[in-house]
PDB file of N, CA, C and O in Angstrom:
ATOM      1  N   MET A   1      32.513-168.777  95.153  1.00  0.00           N
ATOM      2  CA  MET A   1      33.728-168.135  94.830  1.00  0.00           C
ATOM      3  C   MET A   1      34.777-169.213  94.569  1.00  0.00           C
ATOM      4  O   MET A   1      34.976-170.092  95.408  1.00  0.00           O
ATOM      5  N   ASP A   2      35.460-169.159  93.401  1.00  0.00           N
ATOM      6  CA  ASP A   2      36.518-170.073  93.103  1.00  0.00           C
ATOM      7  C   ASP A   2      37.880-169.530  93.462  1.00  0.00           C
ATOM      8  O   ASP A   2      38.007-168.378  93.875  1.00  0.00           O
ATOM      9  N   ALA A   3      38.899-170.356  93.308  1.00  0.00           N
ATOM     10  CA  ALA A   3      40.238-169.921  93.778  1.00  0.00           C
ATOM     11  C   ALA A   3      40.745-168.707  92.975  1.00  0.00           C
ATOM     12  O   ALA A   3      41.507-167.904  93.514  1.00  0.00           O
ATOM     13  N   ALA A   4      40.351-168.555  91.726  1.00  0.00           N
ATOM     14  CA  ALA A   4      40.805-167.415  90.945  1.00  0.00           C
ATOM     15  C   ALA A   4      40.230-166.084  91.496  1.00  0.00           C
ATOM     16  O   ALA A   4      40.799-165.016  91.273  1.00  0.00           O
ATOM     17  N   ASP A   5      39.097-166.173  92.214  1.00  0.00           N
ATOM     18  CA  ASP A   5      38.475-164.959  92.724  1.00  0.00           C
ATOM     19  C   ASP A   5      38.938-164.601  94.101  1.00  0.00           C
ATOM     20  O   ASP A   5      38.622-163.516  94.588  1.00  0.00           O
ATOM     21  N   ARG A   6      39.681-165.475  94.755  1.00  0.00           N
ATOM     22  CA  ARG A   6      40.083-165.201  96.149  1.00  0.00           C
ATOM     23  C   ARG A   6      41.255-164.293  96.182  1.00  0.00           C
ATOM     24  O   ARG A   6      42.182-164.419  95.382  1.00  0.00           O
ATOM     25  N   CYS A   7      41.224-163.391  97.087  1.00  0.00           N
ATOM     26  CA  CYS A   7      42.306-162.430  97.330  1.00  0.00           C
ATOM     27  C   CYS A   7      42.498-162.355  98.840  1.00  0.00           C
ATOM     28  O   CYS A   7      41.584-161.947  99.556  1.00  0.00           O
ATOM     29  N   LEU A   8      43.697-162.750  99.343  1.00  0.00           N
ATOM     30  CA  LEU A   8      43.960-162.766 100.738  1.00  0.00           C
ATOM     31  C   LEU A   8      44.838-161.605 101.116  1.00  0.00           C
ATOM     32  O   LEU A   8      45.887-161.413 100.502  1.00  0.00           O
ATOM     33  N   THR A   9      44.452-160.812 102.112  1.00  0.00           N
ATOM     34  CA  THR A   9      45.281-159.782 102.577  1.00  0.00           C
ATOM     35  C   THR A   9      46.081-160.325 103.744  1.00  0.00           C
ATOM     36  O   THR A   9      45.558-161.086 104.558  1.00  0.00           O
ATOM     37  N   ALA A  10      47.335-159.943 103.830  1.00  0.00           N
ATOM     38  CA  ALA A  10      48.174-160.410 104.876  1.00  0.00           C
ATOM     39  C   ALA A  10      47.629-160.049 106.291  1.00  0.00           C
ATOM     40  O   ALA A  10      47.717-160.843 107.228  1.00  0.00           O
ATOM     41  N   ALA A  11      47.098-158.897 106.396  1.00  0.00           N
ATOM     42  CA  ALA A  11      46.593-158.440 107.742  1.00  0.00           C
ATOM     43  C   ALA A  11      45.450-159.319 108.204  1.00  0.00           C
ATOM     44  O   ALA A  11      45.410-159.686 109.378  1.00  0.00           O
ATOM     45  N   ALA A  12      44.507-159.677 107.323  1.00  0.00           N
ATOM     46  CA  ALA A  12      43.407-160.532 107.691  1.00  0.00           C
ATOM     47  C   ALA A  12      43.899-161.967 108.082  1.00  0.00           C
ATOM     48  O   ALA A  12      43.415-162.587 109.028  1.00  0.00           O
ATOM     49  N   TRP A  13      44.897-162.445 107.280  1.00  0.00           N
ATOM     50  CA  TRP A  13      45.437-163.760 107.518  1.00  0.00           C
ATOM     51  C   TRP A  13      46.109-163.813 108.888  1.00  0.00           C
ATOM     52  O   TRP A  13      45.920-164.776 109.632  1.00  0.00           O
ATOM     53  N   ILE A  14      46.906-162.769 109.234  1.00  0.00           N
ATOM     54  CA  ILE A  14      47.597-162.702 110.537  1.00  0.00           C
ATOM     55  C   ILE A  14      46.599-162.610 111.645  1.00  0.00           C
ATOM     56  O   ILE A  14      46.803-163.242 112.681  1.00  0.00           O
ATOM     57  N   ASN A  15      45.521-161.858 111.499  1.00  0.00           N
ATOM     58  CA  ASN A  15      44.512-161.791 112.523  1.00  0.00           C
ATOM     59  C   ASN A  15      43.901-163.140 112.751  1.00  0.00           C
ATOM     60  O   ASN A  15      43.647-163.479 113.907  1.00  0.00           O
ATOM     61  N   ASP A  16      43.644-163.933 111.749  1.00  0.00           N
ATOM     62  CA  ASP A  16      43.110-165.276 111.883  1.00  0.00           C
ATOM     63  C   ASP A  16      44.029-166.150 112.683  1.00  0.00           C
ATOM     64  O   ASP A  16      43.555-167.023 113.410  1.00  0.00           O
ATOM     65  N   LEU A  17      45.329-165.955 112.584  1.00  0.00           N
ATOM     66  CA  LEU A  17      46.294-166.748 113.312  1.00  0.00           C
ATOM     67  C   LEU A  17      46.614-166.167 114.687  1.00  0.00           C
ATOM     68  O   LEU A  17      47.476-166.696 115.389  1.00  0.00           O
ATOM     69  N   GLY A  18      45.959-165.122 115.074  1.00  0.00           N
ATOM     70  CA  GLY A  18      46.168-164.550 116.413  1.00  0.00           C
ATOM     71  C   GLY A  18      47.404-163.696 116.513  1.00  0.00           C
ATOM     72  O   GLY A  18      47.891-163.415 117.608  1.00  0.00           O
ATOM     73  N   GLY A  19      47.919-163.278 115.355  1.00  0.00           N
ATOM     74  CA  GLY A  19      49.172-162.427 115.361  1.00  0.00           C
ATOM     75  C   GLY A  19      50.379-163.163 115.698  1.00  0.00           C
ATOM     76  O   GLY A  19      51.349-162.530 116.114  1.00  0.00           O
ATOM     77  N   LEU A  20      50.438-164.513 115.558  1.00  0.00           N
ATOM     78  CA  LEU A  20      51.628-165.267 115.949  1.00  0.00           C
ATOM     79  C   LEU A  20      52.713-165.298 114.926  1.00  0.00           C
ATOM     80  O   LEU A  20      53.799-165.800 115.215  1.00  0.00           O
ATOM     81  N   MET A  21      52.484-164.787 113.739  1.00  0.00           N
ATOM     82  CA  MET A  21      53.458-164.841 112.657  1.00  0.00           C
ATOM     83  C   MET A  21      53.720-163.428 112.104  1.00  0.00           C
ATOM     84  O   MET A  21      52.877-162.536 112.193  1.00  0.00           O
ATOM     85  N   ALA A  22      54.872-163.269 111.554  1.00  0.00           N
ATOM     86  CA  ALA A  22      55.149-162.007 110.820  1.00  0.00           C
ATOM     87  C   ALA A  22      54.309-162.001 109.532  1.00  0.00           C
ATOM     88  O   ALA A  22      54.070-163.056 108.945  1.00  0.00           O
ATOM     89  N   PRO A  23      53.856-160.799 109.089  1.00  0.00           N
ATOM     90  CA  PRO A  23      53.032-160.768 107.892  1.00  0.00           C
ATOM     91  C   PRO A  23      53.834-161.331 106.707  1.00  0.00           C
ATOM     92  O   PRO A  23      55.012-161.013 106.546  1.00  0.00           O
ATOM     93  N   PRO A  24      53.191-162.163 105.884  1.00  0.00           N
ATOM     94  CA  PRO A  24      53.874-162.640 104.680  1.00  0.00           C
ATOM     95  C   PRO A  24      54.084-161.548 103.706  1.00  0.00           C
ATOM     96  O   PRO A  24      53.222-160.677 103.586  1.00  0.00           O
ATOM     97  N   LYS A  25      55.217-161.528 102.970  1.00  0.00           N
ATOM     98  CA  LYS A  25      55.473-160.507 102.003  1.00  0.00           C
ATOM     99  C   LYS A  25      56.014-161.143 100.772  1.00  0.00           C
ATOM    100  O   LYS A  25      56.702-162.162 100.834  1.00  0.00           O
ATOM    101  N   CYS A  26      55.701-160.532  99.615  1.00  0.00           N
ATOM    102  CA  CYS A  26      56.229-161.027  98.349  1.00  0.00           C
ATOM    103  C   CYS A  26      57.750-160.817  98.363  1.00  0.00           C
ATOM    104  O   CYS A  26      58.227-159.757  98.771  1.00  0.00           O
ATOM    105  N   GLY A  27      58.505-161.819  97.921  1.00  0.00           N
ATOM    106  CA  GLY A  27      59.976-161.692  97.891  1.00  0.00           C
ATOM    107  C   GLY A  27      60.480-160.752  96.846  1.00  0.00           C
ATOM    108  O   GLY A  27      61.631-160.320  96.906  1.00  0.00           O
ATOM    109  N   LYS A  28      59.648-160.419  95.884  1.00  0.00           N
ATOM    110  CA  LYS A  28      60.083-159.487  94.776  1.00  0.00           C
ATOM    111  C   LYS A  28      59.718-158.077  95.044  1.00  0.00           C
ATOM    112  O   LYS A  28      60.538-157.201  94.771  1.00  0.00           O
ATOM    113  N   CYS A  29      58.543-157.765  95.562  1.00  0.00           N
ATOM    114  CA  CYS A  29      58.101-156.357  95.708  1.00  0.00           C
ATOM    115  C   CYS A  29      57.656-155.965  97.084  1.00  0.00           C
ATOM    116  O   CYS A  29      57.280-154.809  97.276  1.00  0.00           O
ATOM    117  N   ASP A  30      57.673-156.870  98.083  1.00  0.00           N
ATOM    118  CA  ASP A  30      57.294-156.666  99.456  1.00  0.00           C
ATOM    119  C   ASP A  30      55.783-156.433  99.623  1.00  0.00           C
ATOM    120  O   ASP A  30      55.365-156.008 100.700  1.00  0.00           O
ATOM    121  N   ASN A  31      54.951-156.692  98.607  1.00  0.00           N
ATOM    122  CA  ASN A  31      53.514-156.509  98.692  1.00  0.00           C
ATOM    123  C   ASN A  31      53.009-157.528  99.734  1.00  0.00           C
ATOM    124  O   ASN A  31      53.693-158.523  99.977  1.00  0.00           O
ATOM    125  N   GLN A  32      51.858-157.317 100.345  1.00  0.00           N
ATOM    126  CA  GLN A  32      51.312-158.185 101.279  1.00  0.00           C
ATOM    127  C   GLN A  32      49.916-158.704 100.914  1.00  0.00           C
ATOM    128  O   GLN A  32      49.166-159.158 101.779  1.00  0.00           O
ATOM    129  N   THR A  33      49.579-158.628  99.616  1.00  0.00           N
ATOM    130  CA  THR A  33      48.301-159.152  99.116  1.00  0.00           C
ATOM    131  C   THR A  33      48.552-160.209  98.087  1.00  0.00           C
ATOM    132  O   THR A  33      49.359-160.011  97.179  1.00  0.00           O
ATOM    133  N   PHE A  34      47.863-161.361  98.208  1.00  0.00           N
ATOM    134  CA  PHE A  34      48.105-162.466  97.334  1.00  0.00           C
ATOM    135  C   PHE A  34      46.851-162.981  96.748  1.00  0.00           C
ATOM    136  O   PHE A  34      45.773-162.763  97.301  1.00  0.00           O
ATOM    137  N   GLN A  35      46.951-163.689  95.600  1.00  0.00           N
ATOM    138  CA  GLN A  35      45.768-164.305  94.935  1.00  0.00           C
ATOM    139  C   GLN A  35      46.088-165.744  94.636  1.00  0.00           C
ATOM    140  O   GLN A  35      47.259-166.112  94.542  1.00  0.00           O
ATOM    141  N   ALA A  36      45.077-166.562  94.484  1.00  0.00           N
ATOM    142  CA  ALA A  36      45.235-167.943  94.072  1.00  0.00           C
ATOM    143  C   ALA A  36      44.614-168.130  92.677  1.00  0.00           C
ATOM    144  O   ALA A  36      43.480-167.713  92.444  1.00  0.00           O
ATOM    145  N   THR A  37      45.322-168.728  91.797  1.00  0.00           N
ATOM    146  CA  THR A  37      44.842-168.929  90.443  1.00  0.00           C
ATOM    147  C   THR A  37      45.036-170.409  89.973  1.00  0.00           C
ATOM    148  O   THR A  37      46.099-170.984  90.206  1.00  0.00           O
ATOM    149  N   SER A  38      44.061-170.995  89.343  1.00  0.00           N
ATOM    150  CA  SER A  38      44.208-172.328  88.829  1.00  0.00           C
ATOM    151  C   SER A  38      45.197-172.287  87.659  1.00  0.00           C
ATOM    152  O   SER A  38      45.156-171.411  86.794  1.00  0.00           O
ATOM    153  N   ILE A  39      46.094-173.292  87.684  1.00  0.00           N
ATOM    154  CA  ILE A  39      47.073-173.343  86.571  1.00  0.00           C
ATOM    155  C   ILE A  39      47.200-174.748  86.083  1.00  0.00           C
ATOM    156  O   ILE A  39      46.835-175.688  86.789  1.00  0.00           O
ATOM    157  N   SER A  40      47.720-174.918  84.867  1.00  0.00           N
ATOM    158  CA  SER A  40      48.003-176.239  84.315  1.00  0.00           C
ATOM    159  C   SER A  40      49.497-176.287  84.051  1.00  0.00           C
ATOM    160  O   SER A  40      50.106-175.274  83.706  1.00  0.00           O
ATOM    161  N   VAL A  41      50.073-177.435  84.208  1.00  0.00           N
ATOM    162  CA  VAL A  41      51.495-177.687  84.038  1.00  0.00           C
ATOM    163  C   VAL A  41      51.640-178.719  82.947  1.00  0.00           C
ATOM    164  O   VAL A  41      50.990-179.762  83.018  1.00  0.00           O
ATOM    165  N   LEU A  42      52.470-178.478  81.927  1.00  0.00           N
ATOM    166  CA  LEU A  42      52.729-179.449  80.925  1.00  0.00           C
ATOM    167  C   LEU A  42      53.134-180.784  81.465  1.00  0.00           C
ATOM    168  O   LEU A  42      54.045-180.858  82.289  1.00  0.00           O
ATOM    169  N   GLY A  43      52.487-181.857  81.030  1.00  0.00           N
ATOM    170  CA  GLY A  43      52.894-183.190  81.462  1.00  0.00           C
ATOM    171  C   GLY A  43      52.289-183.572  82.816  1.00  0.00           C
ATOM    172  O   GLY A  43      52.583-184.659  83.313  1.00  0.00           O
ATOM    173  N   TRP A  44      51.487-182.755  83.411  1.00  0.00           N
ATOM    174  CA  TRP A  44      50.838-183.001  84.694  1.00  0.00           C
ATOM    175  C   TRP A  44      49.338-183.011  84.479  1.00  0.00           C
ATOM    176  O   TRP A  44      48.772-182.063  83.936  1.00  0.00           O
ATOM    177  N   ASN A  45      48.700-184.084  84.907  1.00  0.00           N
ATOM    178  CA  ASN A  45      47.226-184.270  84.596  1.00  0.00           C
ATOM    179  C   ASN A  45      46.351-183.696  85.692  1.00  0.00           C
ATOM    180  O   ASN A  45      45.129-183.800  85.581  1.00  0.00           O
ATOM    181  N   PHE A  46      46.880-183.110  86.724  1.00  0.00           N
ATOM    182  CA  PHE A  46      46.080-182.637  87.857  1.00  0.00           C
ATOM    183  C   PHE A  46      46.034-181.102  87.935  1.00  0.00           C
ATOM    184  O   PHE A  46      46.963-180.405  87.526  1.00  0.00           O
ATOM    185  N   GLU A  47      44.963-180.633  88.453  1.00  0.00           N
ATOM    186  CA  GLU A  47      44.829-179.158  88.631  1.00  0.00           C
ATOM    187  C   GLU A  47      45.674-178.674  89.788  1.00  0.00           C
ATOM    188  O   GLU A  47      45.712-179.310  90.841  1.00  0.00           O
ATOM    189  N   LEU A  48      46.341-177.573  89.607  1.00  0.00           N
ATOM    190  CA  LEU A  48      47.160-176.972  90.687  1.00  0.00           C
ATOM    191  C   LEU A  48      46.666-175.498  90.828  1.00  0.00           C
ATOM    192  O   LEU A  48      46.079-174.907  89.921  1.00  0.00           O
ATOM    193  N   HIS A  49      46.945-174.977  92.002  1.00  0.00           N
ATOM    194  CA  HIS A  49      46.675-173.540  92.235  1.00  0.00           C
ATOM    195  C   HIS A  49      47.953-172.845  92.594  1.00  0.00           C
ATOM    196  O   HIS A  49      48.661-173.278  93.502  1.00  0.00           O
ATOM    197  N   ALA A  50      48.267-171.772  91.898  1.00  0.00           N
ATOM    198  CA  ALA A  50      49.450-170.974  92.183  1.00  0.00           C
ATOM    199  C   ALA A  50      49.021-169.818  93.082  1.00  0.00           C
ATOM    200  O   ALA A  50      48.099-169.073  92.751  1.00  0.00           O
ATOM    201  N   VAL A  51      49.693-169.678  94.210  1.00  0.00           N
ATOM    202  CA  VAL A  51      49.554-168.464  95.073  1.00  0.00           C
ATOM    203  C   VAL A  51      50.547-167.455  94.583  1.00  0.00           C
ATOM    204  O   VAL A  51      51.758-167.678  94.603  1.00  0.00           O
ATOM    205  N   HIS A  52      50.011-166.332  94.139  1.00  0.00           N
ATOM    206  CA  HIS A  52      50.954-165.314  93.615  1.00  0.00           C
ATOM    207  C   HIS A  52      50.628-163.899  94.138  1.00  0.00           C
ATOM    208  O   HIS A  52      49.530-163.595  94.606  1.00  0.00           O
ATOM    209  N   CYS A  53      51.638-163.091  94.021  1.00  0.00           N
ATOM    210  CA  CYS A  53      51.499-161.722  94.501  1.00  0.00           C
ATOM    211  C   CYS A  53      50.453-160.974  93.643  1.00  0.00           C
ATOM    212  O   CYS A  53      50.478-161.051  92.414  1.00  0.00           O
ATOM    213  N   ALA A  54      49.582-160.287  94.279  1.00  0.00           N
ATOM    214  CA  ALA A  54      48.489-159.520  93.592  1.00  0.00           C
ATOM    215  C   ALA A  54      49.057-158.284  92.875  1.00  0.00           C
ATOM    216  O   ALA A  54      48.418-157.739  91.975  1.00  0.00           O
ATOM    217  N   ASN A  55      50.227-157.859  93.266  1.00  0.00           N
ATOM    218  CA  ASN A  55      50.838-156.635  92.678  1.00  0.00           C
ATOM    219  C   ASN A  55      51.728-156.974  91.529  1.00  0.00           C
ATOM    220  O   ASN A  55      51.508-156.425  90.449  1.00  0.00           O
ATOM    221  N   CYS A  56      52.728-157.839  91.653  1.00  0.00           N
ATOM    222  CA  CYS A  56      53.668-158.108  90.604  1.00  0.00           C
ATOM    223  C   CYS A  56      53.496-159.456  89.904  1.00  0.00           C
ATOM    224  O   CYS A  56      54.098-159.704  88.860  1.00  0.00           O
ATOM    225  N   GLY A  57      52.656-160.337  90.500  1.00  0.00           N
ATOM    226  CA  GLY A  57      52.407-161.690  89.869  1.00  0.00           C
ATOM    227  C   GLY A  57      53.418-162.747  90.175  1.00  0.00           C
ATOM    228  O   GLY A  57      53.321-163.861  89.660  1.00  0.00           O
ATOM    229  N   ALA A  58      54.408-162.429  91.014  1.00  0.00           N
ATOM    230  CA  ALA A  58      55.420-163.452  91.341  1.00  0.00           C
ATOM    231  C   ALA A  58      54.749-164.634  92.074  1.00  0.00           C
ATOM    232  O   ALA A  58      53.972-164.432  93.006  1.00  0.00           O
ATOM    233  N   VAL A  59      55.053-165.831  91.652  1.00  0.00           N
ATOM    234  CA  VAL A  59      54.470-167.030  92.329  1.00  0.00           C
ATOM    235  C   VAL A  59      55.196-167.260  93.611  1.00  0.00           C
ATOM    236  O   VAL A  59      56.426-167.310  93.607  1.00  0.00           O
ATOM    237  N   VAL A  60      54.490-167.407  94.733  1.00  0.00           N
ATOM    238  CA  VAL A  60      55.080-167.670  96.027  1.00  0.00           C
ATOM    239  C   VAL A  60      54.831-169.054  96.543  1.00  0.00           C
ATOM    240  O   VAL A  60      55.443-169.477  97.523  1.00  0.00           O
ATOM    241  N   GLY A  61      53.908-169.790  95.875  1.00  0.00           N
ATOM    242  CA  GLY A  61      53.600-171.135  96.310  1.00  0.00           C
ATOM    243  C   GLY A  61      52.701-171.816  95.350  1.00  0.00           C
ATOM    244  O   GLY A  61      52.002-171.171  94.569  1.00  0.00           O
ATOM    245  N   ILE A  62      52.710-173.200  95.400  1.00  0.00           N
ATOM    246  CA  ILE A  62      51.793-174.001  94.603  1.00  0.00           C
ATOM    247  C   ILE A  62      51.051-174.941  95.564  1.00  0.00           C
ATOM    248  O   ILE A  62      51.640-175.509  96.484  1.00  0.00           O
ATOM    249  N   VAL A  63      49.775-175.083  95.326  1.00  0.00           N
ATOM    250  CA  VAL A  63      48.913-175.933  96.171  1.00  0.00           C
ATOM    251  C   VAL A  63      48.177-176.927  95.226  1.00  0.00           C
ATOM    252  O   VAL A  63      47.580-176.503  94.236  1.00  0.00           O
ATOM    253  N   GLU A  64      48.220-178.187  95.520  1.00  0.00           N
ATOM    254  CA  GLU A  64      47.522-179.194  94.809  1.00  0.00           C
ATOM    255  C   GLU A  64      46.008-179.165  95.201  1.00  0.00           C
ATOM    256  O   GLU A  64      45.648-178.948  96.358  1.00  0.00           O
ATOM    257  N   ASP A  65      45.182-179.386  94.214  1.00  0.00           N
ATOM    258  CA  ASP A  65      43.742-179.535  94.482  1.00  0.00           C
ATOM    259  C   ASP A  65      43.512-181.009  94.747  1.00  0.00           C
ATOM    260  O   ASP A  65      43.316-181.791  93.817  1.00  0.00           O
ATOM    261  N   VAL A  66      43.536-181.381  95.994  1.00  0.00           N
ATOM    262  CA  VAL A  66      43.451-182.809  96.369  1.00  0.00           C
ATOM    263  C   VAL A  66      42.165-183.405  95.972  1.00  0.00           C
ATOM    264  O   VAL A  66      42.194-184.582  95.613  1.00  0.00           O
ATOM    265  N   ALA A  67      41.032-182.773  95.979  1.00  0.00           N
ATOM    266  CA  ALA A  67      39.759-183.250  95.574  1.00  0.00           C
ATOM    267  C   ALA A  67      39.825-183.642  94.077  1.00  0.00           C
ATOM    268  O   ALA A  67      39.355-184.701  93.661  1.00  0.00           O
ATOM    269  N   SER A  68      40.419-182.751  93.319  1.00  0.00           N
ATOM    270  CA  SER A  68      40.559-183.012  91.880  1.00  0.00           C
ATOM    271  C   SER A  68      41.447-184.258  91.599  1.00  0.00           C
ATOM    272  O   SER A  68      41.137-185.050  90.709  1.00  0.00           O
ATOM    273  N   VAL A  69      42.516-184.415  92.342  1.00  0.00           N
ATOM    274  CA  VAL A  69      43.430-185.499  92.178  1.00  0.00           C
ATOM    275  C   VAL A  69      42.659-186.798  92.498  1.00  0.00           C
ATOM    276  O   VAL A  69      42.696-187.754  91.722  1.00  0.00           O
ATOM    277  N   LEU A  70      41.965-186.818  93.645  1.00  0.00           N
ATOM    278  CA  LEU A  70      41.240-188.078  93.968  1.00  0.00           C
ATOM    279  C   LEU A  70      40.150-188.443  92.975  1.00  0.00           C
ATOM    280  O   LEU A  70      39.944-189.617  92.666  1.00  0.00           O
ATOM    281  N   LYS A  71      39.450-187.418  92.474  1.00  0.00           N
ATOM    282  CA  LYS A  71      38.421-187.639  91.418  1.00  0.00           C
ATOM    283  C   LYS A  71      39.047-188.227  90.212  1.00  0.00           C
ATOM    284  O   LYS A  71      38.546-189.220  89.684  1.00  0.00           O
ATOM    285  N   ASP A  72      40.175-187.634  89.725  1.00  0.00           N
ATOM    286  CA  ASP A  72      40.842-188.147  88.512  1.00  0.00           C
ATOM    287  C   ASP A  72      41.314-189.591  88.704  1.00  0.00           C
ATOM    288  O   ASP A  72      41.189-190.408  87.792  1.00  0.00           O
ATOM    289  N   LEU A  73      41.839-189.897  89.846  1.00  0.00           N
ATOM    290  CA  LEU A  73      42.345-191.231  90.159  1.00  0.00           C
ATOM    291  C   LEU A  73      41.150-192.269  90.161  1.00  0.00           C
ATOM    292  O   LEU A  73      41.259-193.397  89.681  1.00  0.00           O
ATOM    293  N   HIS A  74      40.037-191.794  90.729  1.00  0.00           N
ATOM    294  CA  HIS A  74      38.824-192.711  90.748  1.00  0.00           C
ATOM    295  C   HIS A  74      38.343-192.971  89.355  1.00  0.00           C
ATOM    296  O   HIS A  74      38.033-194.115  89.024  1.00  0.00           O
ATOM    297  N   VAL A  75      38.262-191.939  88.499  1.00  0.00           N
ATOM    298  CA  VAL A  75      37.802-192.093  87.111  1.00  0.00           C
ATOM    299  C   VAL A  75      38.759-192.973  86.322  1.00  0.00           C
ATOM    300  O   VAL A  75      38.307-193.724  85.457  1.00  0.00           O
ATOM    301  N   ALA A  76      40.093-192.911  86.588  1.00  0.00           N
ATOM    302  CA  ALA A  76      41.041-193.691  85.885  1.00  0.00           C
ATOM    303  C   ALA A  76      40.964-195.173  86.203  1.00  0.00           C
ATOM    304  O   ALA A  76      41.485-195.981  85.433  1.00  0.00           O
ATOM    305  N   ARG A  77      40.347-195.559  87.285  1.00  0.00           N
ATOM    306  CA  ARG A  77      40.246-196.988  87.690  1.00  0.00           C
ATOM    307  C   ARG A  77      39.425-197.685  86.780  1.00  0.00           C
ATOM    308  O   ARG A  77      39.212-198.887  86.937  1.00  0.00           O
TER     309      ARG A  77
END
């Protein structure tokens, strides 16, 4: 399963943390389900993943693919 296929529900995520945090919510629509999608950014040579609301698509975070960055740096040497 790749990042584009992952869908995280807030309830499952909170259970994994032992209920120590308030459930995450989308700032735009208050949805509690998120997806991660690979994205490209103009002028940036590394793969990034956008965490976005599964309901409205609002981006709530960006995560670097560290393995991809290290591989690209190694190839550039």
